[in-house]
N, C-alpha and C positions, 0 to 999 in steps of 0.2 A: 577488748580486741586491741591487739598491738599494732603499732605504726611500723610499716615495713619500708616505706619510701618517702622522701621529700622530693617534690617536683617544683623546680624553680623556673620562674620567668627569667629573662636575661636583661633586656634594656630597662634600666631604672631599678632593677631588683638586685641582681648580682653586682652590678656597677652602674654608676650614674653616667650613662653613655650619651645621653640625649644632646648635651652641648657638642660632643664630638660629631654626632650625626648631623646636627644643624650646620656646623661649620663645613662639613663635607658636602652637604647639599648646596650650600652657597657657593663653595668653590667649583662644584660641578656646573652650576648655572653660569658662573663667570667664564669658565672655560668654553662653554657653549655660546657665549656671547648673549645670554639672555638677561634682561634687565630686572631680575628678580633678586630680592634680598630678604630672607626670612629673619626677622628680629626674634628675640627670646619670647616676647609676648605672642608674636605670630605663631611661633612653633609650638608653644604650649597649647594654643587652640587647635592647631593641626594635629596634635597628638590624639585627639578624639577620633581620628581616622586611623585605623590600624593597618600597618604595612606601608613601606616606603613608596612603592609604585602607586598604590592606592592614594596616598597622601599627595603625590604630584598631580594625579588625575583630579582629585577633589580641588586642588588649588586652580588648575586650569579651568575647571567648571565655573569657578567663581570669578574668573576674569571676563565672562560674558562674551567670549569671541565666537565668531561664526565663520563658516566657509573654510577655505584652504588653510588659513593660519591655524585654526583649531585642529584641523586634520593633521597638519605637520607636527604640531606640538604633541598631540596624542600619540603619534607614531614615534616620536622621539623619546617617549617615557622609558622604554627598556634600556636604551643607550644611556640616558641620563642617570638611571638608577644604577646601572652597572659601573659607570664612572664614579658616582658617589660612593659606592661600595668599595672600589679600589682605594680611594682617598681615605675612607674611614679606616679600612683594615690596615693601611700603612701607618696611620696615626696610632692605632691601638697597639700594633706590633712593636712600635717604638717606646711603649710603656706609658702612653699618655693618658690611660684611664685605669685607675686603681679599683679594686673591689671595694664595695661599701663596707662600713664598719660592721664587724660581727659576722660577716659572711663566711670567712675562711674558718673561723673558730667553730661555727655551726656545722660546716661541711666535715671538719675533722671529727667532731663529736659524734655525728651521725654515722660516719664510717667506722669509728671505734665501737659503736654499738651494733654493728653489722646491718645497718640501715642503708638501703640502696639510694643512689642519687639519680635524678633525672631532670631533663630540661623540656619545657613546653613553651616555645617562643615563636613569634611570627617573623623574627628577623632571619637573615639568610644563614646557611651553614658556614659560609666564609666569615661572616661576622662573629659567629660563635666561636669558631676555631681560633680566630685572631685573639679574641678576648681571653679565652681560657689558657692558650699557650703563653700569653703575655703576663698573666696574673698568677697562674698556677703551675707554670713550667711546661716542658714538652710533653709530659704525660697527663696534662690537665684534662684532655678529652676523655682519657681512659678512666677517669674517676666516675664518669656518669654512665650508668647502665643503659640508659635510653636517652637519645637526643631527638626530640620531635621539633621540626623547625620549618620555617619558610613556606614553600609551596607544596608541602606534603599533604596538606588538606585543602579542600575547595574553599571552605569558609573560615575566615580568620576571626580572632577574638573581636567582639564578645561572644561569638559562637563557641560552644564547648568542644569543637571537633579536635583541636590540638591536644587538649587534656585527655580526651578519650583515646587519642592515638598513643599518648604516652602511657596511659594505664594499660592499653592493650599490649604495648611492648613490655611492660613490667609484668604482665599477667596477674594484675591486682584488681580487686574491687575498690571503688573510691574510699570506702571506709578504712582502708589500710594505708592511706597515703595522706599527706598534707601538701597543699599548694602554698607557695610563697610568691607573693605578687606585690605590685606597687600602684596599679591603676584601676579605675572603674571597670574598664573593658576586660582587663585581666581577671578581676574579681568575679565578674559576671560569667566569664568563660569557665573558671574553676568551679564555681558553685553550680553552674549548669551541668557540669560533669559529675556533680554529687560530692565534690571535695570540700573538706574543712579548709579554710583559707586564713593565712595571716598576711596582712598588707603593711608595707613599710613605705609610705608616700615620700616624695621628694619635691623640690621646687616645681617640677613639671606637672605633678599629679595632686599636690596637697589641697587644691581647691575642688577636686572632684568629689562626688558623693561616694564615700567609702563606708557609710554607716552600716551596711549589711555585713561587713567583715566580722568573722568570728573573733579575731584579735587584730588590733591595729597598734603599731608601735612606730616611733620615730626612726628606729633602726633596729637591726638584729643584735646589736651590741649588748652583751649581758644576758641574752636569752639563751638559756641552756637547752640542750636537746631533750633531756629528760622532762624538763618543765613544759616544753612545748608539747611533747607527746601526752603528758598528763592532762593538759588543757584540751587537747583534741580528742581524747579517748573518753567517751561518756561513761559514767559509773554504771555498774550493773543495775538492771531493773529491780525494784524492791523485792518482787516475788522471788527472782533468782537469788538475790543476796540472802534472803531468809532461808532458802533451801540450802544454800552452801553452809550457812551457820548451823542449821539443824543437822546437816550430814557430818559435821565434825565429830570425831570420837570423844 
């Protein structure tokens, strides 16, 4: 069975965006006069929570606040997140976040083989737009047949909903697509949707349990599209292979 689509996560997979996200969160906190500062170690732990607004809510829960202060901070989450998104997209648009090694080459090879590209990410559409235009040019978005993102699904990763949405948009069964991820939550989401998954961890996710991945690599550099498809495509069943051999003239 041939592979007809590659479905990419964005943050940490297409590009190592997490440091830019962390800096944008901290600047948003500063502008709101909040005494919060997320270190790299703090943020690596917070990445276990999928979604920016959900991450802020989880952090607030851990502060042990009660009463009006907790209510005020909870109501502030949408504004905080919107402010953080504006800061992040401005940084990315200025060229501050390059694609990870091997990503663009794999995109090019897949397209040359008439394989469609898709995105399944829990980040916002604005974040995706900014990254793709900054790294792939003004037609970067057009290279992807389907972009499933942000609040288009009720449950975020590790739930499989975002991958199921991408597959529905592509009109494909999971056996005809490969997921490209970097995190345990993303891996669980992809496999929950029935997808074969390759993971390329980074500083933020290298300590996570990624042992269930069908393929794990430090990066996509040097991984050819045809090699990836060969790994993801199971060989014919012995009975089928025997029948094919016997049917030859």
